[in-house]
C-alpha angles and dihedrals in degrees: 000000000000111000094217128024139159115279123209131187093258097051115136116179120228121236090258091051090049090052088051088063090057090239095112129059103261090210095052120100091208131067113201128210093251091058093051091048089054089055092050090057087068090061127117116030115185120216118198124193112225139250093024097038090228111183109248134182124324106229142185123202133215125207098219125073138160115277114283092009108147116238134180117266114279094248091058093039093057098040120110093218129023125195112206113200129201098019143098134226096259093050093044090050089051088051092053091044090054091053091049100042107016087235121126116217114190096171125232133304130046096261096044093047091052092046093049093046089055092050093045092049089054091049090048090053092046094050097035100245100150098177092055089047090055092047091051092048089052092047091051092053090050094047098059106125142134095288097040104036097089098043089047091047090054092046091050090049091051096046097039094241098160096182095052091042092055092046093051092047091053092047094051091048093048097041102032095141094051093046092050092047090053092055097260094143091053090051093062112117105151114081092203091055091046090053090048093051090048090052091050091050092050091048090051092051090049091051091050091050092049090049091050091048092051091049092050092048090051092051092051091049093050115101 
């Protein structure tokens, strides 16, 4: 069974779907009208995107799912209305599509893919979808590039993602020219991250000076 699916006005659940809700006796060969009516009371569920209260999908939920298939927490699953903070319609749609199809859509473009992966990871944490959270973390690590390194660095600093933070710091240090050319400096918003990058740059300059001094000393000592 799919844990979330579109609901229309003419939806009538099958006996098996009704059993999935736990409202029918799973051992019974019959599914009476009362049971089906109880299922229909669960439809629709309205999802609103905060802070703008944008009307989202109308959904119905089923209780049965394949083994290890991630599902929202029970409190959210059974609620009549769900407010989803800190997201946008495209990212929320991608979240619902993942639950329905097990396919992750991060959009197109380096910057958009990184942004959506961040939003989806937060949704996955909020609604306890660990597999999606892992997929987003992997996607973030793979999406570090000139245009995304600084925003991802700031996001990693904010969320306490030490692995992503270290990866972004190394990338910025190793590809400073490309990051600057892509507008990475202008994207800086977090003072703590800016100080950290400045410290990294000063350390790198100091290492270069020490390396040059050792090279010069070696050349002077050579016969």
